N, C-alpha and C positions, 0 to 999 in steps of 0.2 A: 348732423345728428348729435344731440347732446347726450352725455352719460346718463345711465339709469339713476333715478333718485332713490338709492338704497343705502343703508348704512354699511360701513366698512366690515362690520361683523357678519352681516348678511352676505356681503359679496365674497368673503372668505369661505363661508359655509357652502355657498353655491359653487364656488371654484373647486373645492374639494369633492363635493357631491357629483359634479358633472365632469370632473377631470379636465378642466379647461383652465388656461392661465387667467389670473385675476384681471389683467388688462382687457382680455377678450370678453369677460363677463360684463365689465363696466360699459363696454361699447356695443354689446350685443343688442339687436332690436328687441323690444319688449315682447313682441308676439312670438319670436323664436325661443326666447327664454321661457316663456309660459308653456310652450309646446314641449320643450325638453323636460320641464318639471312634471308635466302631466305624464310623460312617458316613464319617468323615474317612479312616480307614485303608482302607476299601473304595475310596474315590475315588482315593487315592494308588496303590493296587495297580492299578486300571484304567489310570491314567496311565502306569505303568511298563510295562504290557503293550503299550501302543501304540507 
């Protein structure tokens, strides 16, 4: 499996947001990364509604 095709800046942002080491972000399967991002966006939306 090849690393994700994302910039270093994006990888750092995702690493901080997901509390996951940078190396793990770069080698995470794309579908899992998208699922985690969806979960985070849903959590942020519920916080805004409160």
